[in-house]
C-alpha positions as CSV (number, residue, x, y, z in Angstrom):
1,M,-17.5,34.8,51.1
2,I,-15.7,35.2,54.5
3,G,-17.6,32.4,56.1
4,S,-20.3,31.3,58.5
5,P,-19.7,32.0,62.2
6,C,-22.7,30.0,63.2
7,A,-25.8,28.2,61.8
8,G,-28.0,30.5,59.8
9,V,-25.4,33.3,59.5
10,V,-23.2,34.1,56.5
11,V,-20.7,36.9,56.3
12,R,-19.3,38.3,53.0
13,G,-17.1,41.2,52.4
14,E,-14.8,43.1,50.1
15,P,-11.1,43.7,50.8
16,P,-10.7,46.8,53.0
17,H,-9.3,50.0,51.6
18,R,-6.7,51.7,53.7
19,G,-6.5,55.5,53.6
20,S,-4.3,57.9,55.4
21,S,-6.8,58.4,58.3
22,V,-9.1,55.3,58.2
23,T,-9.5,51.8,56.8
24,R,-12.8,51.2,55.2
25,A,-14.6,47.9,54.4
26,T,-17.9,46.7,53.1
27,L,-19.5,43.8,55.0
28,V,-22.6,41.9,54.3
29,V,-24.0,39.9,57.2
30,E,-27.0,37.7,56.4
31,W,-29.2,35.9,59.0
32,E,-31.7,33.3,57.9
33,I,-35.2,34.0,59.0
34,G,-35.7,32.2,62.4
35,S,-32.0,32.1,63.2
36,G,-32.4,34.7,66.0
37,G,-29.1,36.2,65.0
38,G,-27.4,39.4,66.2
39,F,-24.0,40.9,66.7
40,D,-22.0,43.0,69.1
41,W,-18.9,45.1,68.3
42,S,-15.7,43.7,69.9
43,G,-13.7,46.8,69.2
44,P,-11.6,48.8,68.9
45,Y,-12.6,50.9,71.8
46,Y,-11.0,54.1,73.0
47,D,-10.9,54.9,76.7
48,D,-9.7,58.4,77.5
49,G,-10.2,57.9,81.3
50,R,-12.9,60.6,81.4
51,N,-15.9,58.6,80.1
52,E,-17.9,56.1,82.1
53,S,-17.6,53.7,79.2
54,P,-15.1,53.4,76.4
55,L,-16.0,54.8,73.0
56,L,-16.3,52.5,69.9
57,E,-13.7,53.5,67.3
58,V,-15.7,51.9,64.4
59,N,-17.7,54.4,62.4
60,V,-20.7,52.9,60.6
61,A,-20.7,55.2,57.6
62,D,-23.7,53.4,56.0
63,W,-26.0,50.6,57.2
64,R,-28.7,49.2,55.0
65,I,-31.1,46.4,55.8
66,E,-32.8,44.2,53.1
67,T,-35.3,41.5,54.0
68,T,-36.4,38.6,51.8
69,A,-38.7,35.6,52.6
70,A,-35.6,33.6,53.6
71,A,-33.1,36.1,55.2
72,T,-32.4,39.5,56.6
73,R,-29.3,41.1,55.1
74,H,-27.3,43.8,56.8
75,I,-24.9,45.8,54.5
76,F,-22.3,47.8,56.4
77,E,-19.8,50.4,55.3
78,I,-17.4,50.6,58.3
79,E,-14.4,52.7,59.0
80,W,-11.8,52.4,61.7
81,P,-8.3,53.7,62.5
82,P,-5.8,52.0,60.1
83,F,-3.4,50.8,62.9
84,L,-6.2,49.0,64.8
85,D,-8.4,46.0,64.1
86,A,-12.3,46.1,64.0
87,G,-14.3,43.2,65.1
88,M,-17.8,41.7,65.6
89,I,-19.0,38.9,67.8
90,F,-22.1,37.0,66.6
91,R,-24.9,35.6,68.7
92,S,-28.0,33.5,68.1
93,D,-31.1,32.4,69.9
94,V,-30.9,29.0,68.3
95,G,-27.3,28.0,68.8
96,A,-24.0,29.2,70.1
97,C,-22.0,31.4,67.7
98,A,-19.9,33.7,69.9
99,L,-16.8,32.1,68.3
100,P,-15.5,32.5,65.7
101,A,-15.6,36.3,65.6
102,L,-15.1,38.5,62.7
103,L,-11.8,40.5,62.8
104,C,-11.0,43.2,60.2
105,S,-7.5,44.7,59.8
106,S,-6.1,46.8,57.0
107,S,-5.1,43.7,55.2
108,G,-8.5,41.9,55.2
109,C,-11.4,40.5,57.2
110,A,-11.6,36.9,58.4
111,L,-13.3,34.7,61.0
112,Q,-11.0,34.3,64.0
113,A,-11.0,31.9,67.0
114,S,-11.3,34.8,69.4
115,P,-11.8,38.6,69.0
């Protein structure tokens, strides 16, 4: 288990695999029913100066959702450039959880004090 960024949210993950062109990780984010949880990507973003908004450099290769009577589980297979860090910021309708954020590098994923 990686940890709990806020009440009703649990994050688990496997160690990332670094390839020559991408780093890939499996993340499981579970929200208890009624926690009102969600997330936003904190990056990495690429801005080539020609787009109105930067492009997210995290590829969600697979995203499955499982629901039980107690929780909603999101299972992500994500990929990102191996020289950058990928991150998520969590939010909830029932309590603050913007910090800690989840930060994934080629060496592992962990909850951090800031993205």
